C-alpha positions in Angstrom: 8.0 -8.8 -8.6 4.5 -7.4 -8.1 3.7 -3.8 -7.4 0.7 -2.8 -5.4 -0.5 0.8 -5.3 -2.5 2.0 -2.3 -4.4 5.1 -3.4 -7.5 7.2 -2.9 -8.5 10.8 -3.9 -9.9 11.3 -0.4 -7.5 12.3 2.3 -7.8 10.4 5.6 -8.8 7.1 4.0 -6.0 5.2 5.8 -3.7 4.7 2.9 -0.5 4.9 5.0 -1.7 2.7 7.8 -2.9 0.1 5.3 0.3 0.2 3.3 2.5 -0.4 6.3 0.3 -3.1 7.8 -0.1 -5.1 4.6 3.6 -4.9 3.9 4.4 -6.3 7.3 1.7 -8.9 7.0 3.1 -10.0 3.6 6.6 -10.2 5.0 5.5 -12.2 8.1 3.6 -14.6 5.8 6.7 -15.3 3.8 5.7 -13.4 0.6 8.9 -11.2 0.7 11.3 -9.8 0.3 8.9 -6.8 0.6 9.7 -3.1 0.0 7.8 0.1 0.7 7.8 3.3 -1.3 6.3 6.6 -0.1 5.3 9.1 -2.8 3.3 11.3 -0.5 5.1 14.6 0.1 4.0 14.5 3.7 6.2 11.4 4.2 4.1 9.7 6.8 5.0 6.2 5.7 8.7 7.1 5.7 8.4 8.6 9.1 6.7 5.5 10.4 9.4 3.3 8.9 12.1 5.5 10.4 10.8 4.6 13.9 10.7 0.9 13.0 13.3 -1.4 14.6 12.7 -4.4 12.4 14.6 -4.5 9.1 11.6 -5.9 7.3 9.9 -4.6 5.2 12.6 -2.6 3.5 12.1 1.0 2.5 13.0 2.3 -0.9 13.7 6.0 -1.3 12.4 6.7 -4.8 11.3 9.7 -6.8 8.6 9.8 -9.4 11.0 10.8 -12.1 13.2 7.7 -11.4 10.4 5.3 -10.5 11.0 3.0 -13.5 14.7 2.5 -12.8 14.2 2.3 -9.0 11.6 -0.4 -9.4 13.9 -2.2 -11.8 16.6 -2.1 -9.2 14.3 -3.6 -6.6 13.5 -6.4 -9.1 17.2 -7.0 -9.7 17.8 -7.1 -6.0 15.3 -9.9 -5.6 12.3 -8.2 -4.1 9.1 -9.9 -4.8 6.6 -7.4 -3.6 6.4 -3.6 -3.5 3.8 -1.4 -1.8 3.5 2.2 -2.9 1.7 4.8 -0.8 0.3 7.7 -2.7 -0.7 11.3 -1.9 -4.4 12.3 -1.7 -6.2 14.0 -4.6 -5.9 13.0 -8.2 -2.5 14.1 -9.3 0.2 13.2 -11.8 1.9 11.3 -9.0 -1.1 9.0 -8.6 -1.3 8.5 -12.4 2.4 7.6 -12.6 2.2 5.1 -9.7 -1.0 3.5 -11.0 0.5 3.1 -14.5 3.4 1.1 -13.0 1.3 -1.1 -10.7 0.0 -4.6 -11.1 -2.8 -4.1 -8.6 -4.5 -1.1 -7.0 -6.0 -1.0 -3.5 -8.5 1.8 -2.8 -9.2 2.1 0.9 -12.6 3.8 1.5 -14.2 4.8 4.7 -17.9 4.0 4.9 -19.1 7.6 4.7 -21.0 9.4 1.9 -18.0 11.8 1.3 -15.6 8.9 0.8 -18.0 7.0 -1.4 -18.5 10.0 -3.7 -14.7 10.6 -3.9 -14.0 7.0 -4.8 -15.5 7.5 -8.3 -12.6 9.7 -9.5 -10.0 7.2 -8.3 -11.9 4.4 -10.1 -11.9 6.4 -13.3 -8.2 6.9 -13.2 -7.5 3.2 -12.5 -9.8 2.1 -15.2 -8.2 4.4 -17.8 -4.9 2.8 -16.9 -6.4 -0.7 -17.3 -5.4 -1.9 -13.9 -7.3 -4.3 -11.6 -8.5 -2.8 -8.4 -9.8 -3.9 -5.0 -11.8 -1.7 -2.6 -11.0 -2.0 1.1 -13.7 -0.8 3.4 -11.5 0.8 6.1 -12.1 2.6 9.4 -15.6 1.0 9.8 -17.7 1.0 12.9 -18.7 -2.4 14.2 -22.2 -3.4 13.3 -23.0 -0.1 11.6 -25.6 -0.3 8.9 -23.6 2.1 6.7 -20.7 -0.3 6.5 -22.8 -2.9 4.7 -24.3 -0.2 2.5 -20.9 1.1 1.6 -19.7 -2.4 0.5 -22.8 -2.7 -1.7 -22.3 0.7 -3.3 -18.6 0.0 -4.0 -19.3 -3.4 -5.5 -21.1 -1.6 -8.4 -17.7 -0.2 -9.4 -15.3 -3.0 -8.7 -14.2 -5.8 -6.5 -14.6 -5.3 -2.7 -12.4 -7.2 -0.3 -14.5 -9.4 1.9 -12.6 -8.3 5.0 -13.6 -5.0 6.6 -11.0 -3.1 8.6 -12.6 -1.6 11.7 -11.8 1.6 13.4 -9.8 0.8 16.5 -7.2 2.7 18.5 -4.6 0.0 18.4 -3.9 0.8 14.7 -2.7 4.3 15.6 -1.1 3.3 18.8 1.0 0.6 17.2 2.3 2.9 14.5 3.7 5.5 16.9 6.9 3.5 17.3 7.1 1.9 13.9 5.1 -1.3 14.6 1.8 -2.8 13.5 -1.1 -4.4 15.3 0.3 -7.8 14.4 3.4 -6.9 16.4 1.7 -5.4 19.4 -1.5 -7.5 19.9 -3.0 -10.7 18.8 -6.5 -9.2 18.7 -9.2 -8.6 16.1 -7.3 -5.9 14.3 -4.3 -8.1 13.7 -6.7 -10.9 12.5 -8.4 -8.5 10.0 -5.1 -7.4 8.5 -3.8 -10.9 8.2 -7.1 -12.1 6.6 -7.1 -9.1 4.2 -3.5 -9.9 3.2 -4.5 -13.5 2.5 -7.2 -12.3 0.1 -4.9 -9.8 -1.6 -2.2 -12.4 -2.0 -4.6 -14.7 -3.7 -5.5 -12.0 -6.1 -1.9 -11.2 -6.8 -1.1 -14.8 -7.5 -3.8 -14.8 -10.2 -2.4 -11.8 -12.0 -0.9 -12.6 -15.5 2.8 -12.8 -15.6 4.4 -10.1 -17.8 7.6 -8.1 -18.2 6.9 -4.6 -16.9 10.4 -3.1 -17.2 13.3 -3.5 -19.6 16.7 -4.3 -18.0 18.8 -1.2 -17.1 22.2 -0.8 -15.6 22.3 1.3 -12.5 25.2 2.5 -10.2 25.2 0.3 -7.1 26.9 3.1 -5.1 23.5 4.9 -4.9 22.1 2.3 -2.6 22.5 2.3 1.1 22.3 -0.4 3.7 19.1 -0.3 5.7 17.1 1.7 3.2 17.3 0.6 -0.4 18.4 3.9 -1.7 20.6 6.7 -0.3 19.1 9.9 0.8 16.3 8.3 2.9 15.0 10.5 5.7 16.2 10.3 9.3 18.5 7.4 10.3 17.9 5.6 7.1 20.7 7.2 5.1 
């Protein structure tokens, strides 16, 4: 099982949208079973999943204090991929999630404020010794700043070759728990699918290692639709 953290110090970078979309793209491409974890107190990813009709990807109700055992349970249940959405700002939550991850995605909008904020996130990821990928997100088509942002980010780490552009269909699709791949076959869907293809290739190249020791957990704590009991809304 591989764990992908989606994190950024800057709020509004599109972490939640990217987490949900990549998880769905991965599941649709046959990389699953896939699970989502939301560690942001605002619960935006959980709220989106609550509106979702499709059972895939699954949602795992976890806490930071039990993250090790919760991830181990997902592994024992046969999940192959877990995406973890994180809160903005550099906090202990982000440090905890990054330390458990195999790969870190850092969505960054092509703006001076976002580029400056990316440095603190990079420092945290590098201290944890984790590989990272920048994703230029929310870009304006044919804007000069988009290319300049990619060049600036490349000085600090790998930049995904696929740029995710700012289009209304991303927000519109997530209102009822879907993604652009499920509502349209346009450019947005193609960008997400291409981005997942790149991320999947990087994931496959990661070294194989045992991240968690086996633990025994009470199965009664886990529900049907969501992976763990106590999930918000109709997930319990």
